[in-house]
C-alpha positions as CSV (number, residue, x, y, z in Angstrom):
1,X,-0.4,-2.1,-27.9
2,X,-2.4,-2.2,-24.7
3,X,-3.6,1.3,-22.8
4,X,-1.9,2.5,-20.1
5,X,-4.2,4.7,-18.1
6,X,-2.7,6.7,-15.1
7,X,-4.9,8.7,-12.4
8,X,-3.6,11.4,-10.0
9,X,-0.7,12.1,-11.6
10,X,2.0,14.7,-10.6
11,X,5.8,15.4,-11.6
12,X,6.9,12.1,-9.8
13,X,4.5,9.4,-9.9
14,X,0.7,8.7,-10.7
15,X,-1.5,7.2,-7.5
16,X,-2.8,4.6,-9.5
17,X,-1.3,2.8,-13.1
18,X,-3.6,0.3,-14.8
19,X,-2.3,-1.5,-17.6
20,X,-4.3,-4.7,-19.1
21,X,-6.2,-6.0,-16.0
22,X,-3.1,-5.0,-13.5
23,X,-3.4,-2.3,-10.9
24,X,-0.3,-0.4,-9.7
25,X,-0.3,1.7,-6.8
26,X,2.3,4.6,-5.6
27,X,3.7,3.7,-1.9
28,X,1.2,5.3,0.6
29,X,2.1,6.4,4.1
30,X,0.2,7.7,6.8
31,X,0.2,10.9,8.8
32,X,4.1,11.3,9.9
33,X,4.4,11.7,13.4
34,X,1.3,9.2,14.4
35,X,1.7,5.8,15.9
36,X,2.8,2.8,13.8
37,X,-0.8,1.4,14.3
38,X,-2.2,4.8,13.0
39,X,0.0,5.0,10.1
40,X,-0.8,1.8,9.0
41,X,-4.4,1.9,9.2
42,X,-4.2,5.5,7.5
43,X,-2.1,3.5,4.6
44,X,-4.8,0.4,4.1
45,X,-7.5,2.9,4.3
46,X,-5.3,4.9,1.1
47,X,-5.4,1.7,-0.5
48,X,-8.7,0.7,0.1
49,X,-10.0,4.2,-1.6
50,X,-7.6,4.0,-4.7
51,X,-8.5,0.1,-5.2
52,X,-12.0,0.9,-5.7
53,X,-11.5,3.9,-7.9
54,X,-9.6,1.5,-10.1
55,X,-12.5,-1.1,-10.1
56,X,-10.7,-3.7,-7.3
57,X,-10.5,-4.1,-3.9
58,X,-8.2,-6.0,-1.3
59,X,-9.2,-9.4,-1.9
60,X,-7.6,-8.8,-5.4
61,X,-4.0,-7.9,-4.1
62,X,-1.3,-9.8,-6.0
63,X,1.2,-8.3,-3.9
64,X,2.5,-5.6,-1.1
65,X,5.8,-4.5,-0.6
66,X,6.0,-2.9,3.1
67,X,8.6,-0.7,4.6
68,X,9.3,-0.1,8.0
69,X,11.5,2.7,9.1
70,X,12.4,0.3,12.0
71,X,11.7,-3.4,12.3
72,X,10.7,-3.1,15.8
73,X,7.5,-1.9,14.4
74,X,7.0,-5.3,12.6
75,X,4.5,-6.9,15.1
76,X,2.6,-3.6,15.5
77,X,2.1,-3.4,12.0
78,X,1.1,-6.9,11.7
79,X,-1.5,-6.9,14.4
80,X,-3.3,-3.9,11.8
81,X,-2.5,-5.7,8.8
82,X,-3.9,-9.3,10.0
83,X,-7.1,-7.5,10.9
84,X,-7.3,-6.1,7.4
85,X,-6.8,-8.9,5.1
86,X,-9.5,-11.2,4.6
87,X,-9.0,-14.5,5.3
88,X,-7.7,-16.6,2.4
89,X,-7.0,-13.5,0.2
90,X,-3.5,-13.2,1.7
91,X,-1.0,-11.6,-1.0
92,X,2.3,-12.0,-1.7
93,X,4.2,-9.8,0.6
94,X,7.5,-8.8,1.7
95,X,8.6,-6.5,4.6
96,X,11.8,-4.8,4.8
97,X,13.3,-1.8,6.9
98,X,14.5,1.5,5.1
99,X,14.9,4.9,5.5
100,X,12.0,6.4,4.3
101,X,11.2,10.1,3.0
102,X,10.8,12.0,6.5
103,X,11.8,10.8,10.0
104,X,8.2,10.9,10.8
105,X,7.0,8.2,8.7
106,X,7.5,4.8,10.1
107,X,5.6,2.8,7.4
108,X,5.2,2.7,3.6
109,X,3.1,0.1,1.4
110,X,3.1,-0.7,-2.2
111,X,0.1,-2.6,-3.8
112,X,0.1,-4.6,-7.5
113,X,-3.4,-5.9,-7.8
114,X,-6.0,-7.4,-10.5
115,X,-8.6,-5.5,-11.6
Protein backbone atom coordinates (compact mmCIF):
# COMPACT_ATOMS: atom_id res chain seq x y z
CA UNK A 1 0.00 0.00 0.00
CA UNK A 2 1.34 3.43 -0.98
CA UNK A 3 2.05 5.97 1.71
CA UNK A 4 -0.11 9.10 1.84
CA UNK A 5 1.63 12.20 3.21
CA UNK A 6 -0.50 15.04 4.54
CA UNK A 7 0.92 18.45 5.48
CA UNK A 8 -0.71 21.37 7.28
CA UNK A 9 -3.63 19.18 8.28
CA UNK A 10 -6.57 20.79 10.01
CA UNK A 11 -10.04 19.61 10.96
CA UNK A 12 -11.44 19.87 7.41
CA UNK A 13 -8.51 19.51 5.06
CA UNK A 14 -4.79 19.29 4.48
CA UNK A 15 -3.09 22.02 2.44
CA UNK A 16 -0.90 19.38 0.76
CA UNK A 17 -1.57 15.69 0.15
CA UNK A 18 1.04 13.57 -1.63
CA UNK A 19 0.30 10.07 -2.92
CA UNK A 20 2.85 8.25 -5.04
CA UNK A 21 4.27 11.02 -7.25
CA UNK A 22 1.11 13.15 -7.31
CA UNK A 23 0.55 16.30 -5.24
CA UNK A 24 -2.93 17.57 -4.42
CA UNK A 25 -3.36 21.09 -3.06
CA UNK A 26 -6.40 22.32 -1.22
CA UNK A 27 -8.25 25.29 -2.72
CA UNK A 28 -6.23 28.51 -2.48
CA UNK A 29 -7.78 31.96 -2.09
CA UNK A 30 -6.42 35.47 -1.77
CA UNK A 31 -7.20 38.24 0.70
CA UNK A 32 -10.95 38.80 0.87
CA UNK A 33 -12.01 42.18 -0.48
CA UNK A 34 -8.93 42.74 -2.66
CA UNK A 35 -9.15 43.15 -6.46
CA UNK A 36 -9.44 40.07 -8.67
CA UNK A 37 -5.89 40.65 -9.90
CA UNK A 38 -4.48 40.80 -6.35
CA UNK A 39 -6.50 37.78 -5.19
CA UNK A 40 -5.36 35.81 -8.26
CA UNK A 41 -1.69 36.69 -7.66
CA UNK A 42 -1.99 35.72 -4.00
CA UNK A 43 -3.49 32.34 -5.00
CA UNK A 44 -0.63 31.74 -7.41
CA UNK A 45 1.99 32.78 -4.83
CA UNK A 46 0.50 30.31 -2.34
CA UNK A 47 0.49 27.58 -4.99
CA UNK A 48 4.16 28.28 -5.75
CA UNK A 49 5.06 28.00 -2.05
CA UNK A 50 3.06 24.82 -1.43
CA UNK A 51 4.44 23.11 -4.53
CA UNK A 52 7.99 24.01 -3.50
CA UNK A 53 7.36 22.55 -0.05
CA UNK A 54 6.09 19.34 -1.69
CA UNK A 55 9.14 19.12 -3.99
CA UNK A 56 7.61 20.43 -7.20
CA UNK A 57 6.90 23.66 -9.10
CA UNK A 58 4.43 25.23 -11.51
CA UNK A 59 5.99 23.52 -14.54
CA UNK A 60 4.73 20.22 -13.06
CA UNK A 61 1.06 21.21 -12.63
CA UNK A 62 -1.19 18.63 -14.25
CA UNK A 63 -4.56 20.26 -13.68
CA UNK A 64 -6.02 23.42 -12.20
CA UNK A 65 -9.68 24.08 -11.42
CA UNK A 66 -10.52 27.75 -10.99
CA UNK A 67 -13.73 29.02 -9.42
CA UNK A 68 -14.70 32.65 -9.92
CA UNK A 69 -17.46 34.32 -7.94
CA UNK A 70 -18.44 36.08 -11.17
CA UNK A 71 -17.41 35.09 -14.71
CA UNK A 72 -17.10 38.83 -15.37
CA UNK A 73 -13.66 38.49 -13.71
CA UNK A 74 -12.49 35.95 -16.31
CA UNK A 75 -10.37 38.29 -18.48
CA UNK A 76 -8.72 40.06 -15.53
CA UNK A 77 -7.92 36.75 -13.80
CA UNK A 78 -6.47 35.39 -17.06
CA UNK A 79 -4.13 38.38 -17.40
CA UNK A 80 -2.45 37.39 -14.12
CA UNK A 81 -2.65 33.64 -14.85
CA UNK A 82 -1.12 34.00 -18.34
CA UNK A 83 1.84 35.99 -16.98
CA UNK A 84 2.44 33.29 -14.33
CA UNK A 85 2.23 30.08 -16.39
CA UNK A 86 5.58 29.24 -18.02
CA UNK A 87 5.39 28.97 -21.81
CA UNK A 88 4.89 25.36 -22.87
CA UNK A 89 3.73 24.27 -19.40
CA UNK A 90 0.03 25.17 -19.39
CA UNK A 91 -1.89 22.54 -17.40
CA UNK A 92 -5.30 21.09 -18.15
CA UNK A 93 -7.64 23.75 -16.75
CA UNK A 94 -11.29 24.38 -16.04
CA UNK A 95 -12.83 27.66 -14.93
CA UNK A 96 -16.38 28.15 -13.73
CA UNK A 97 -18.55 30.42 -11.66
CA UNK A 98 -19.45 29.45 -8.12
CA UNK A 99 -20.54 31.00 -4.88
CA UNK A 100 -17.38 30.99 -2.75
CA UNK A 101 -17.05 30.60 1.04
CA UNK A 102 -17.29 34.34 1.69
CA UNK A 103 -18.80 37.07 -0.53
CA UNK A 104 -15.53 39.06 -0.54
CA UNK A 105 -13.66 36.18 -2.23
CA UNK A 106 -13.44 36.42 -5.99
CA UNK A 107 -11.31 33.40 -6.96
CA UNK A 108 -10.31 29.97 -5.67
CA UNK A 109 -7.80 27.63 -7.34
CA UNK A 110 -7.40 23.88 -6.85
CA UNK A 111 -4.22 22.25 -8.19
CA UNK A 112 -2.98 18.72 -8.88
CA UNK A 113 0.70 18.40 -9.78
CA UNK A 114 3.41 15.81 -10.38
CA UNK A 115 6.39 15.59 -8.05
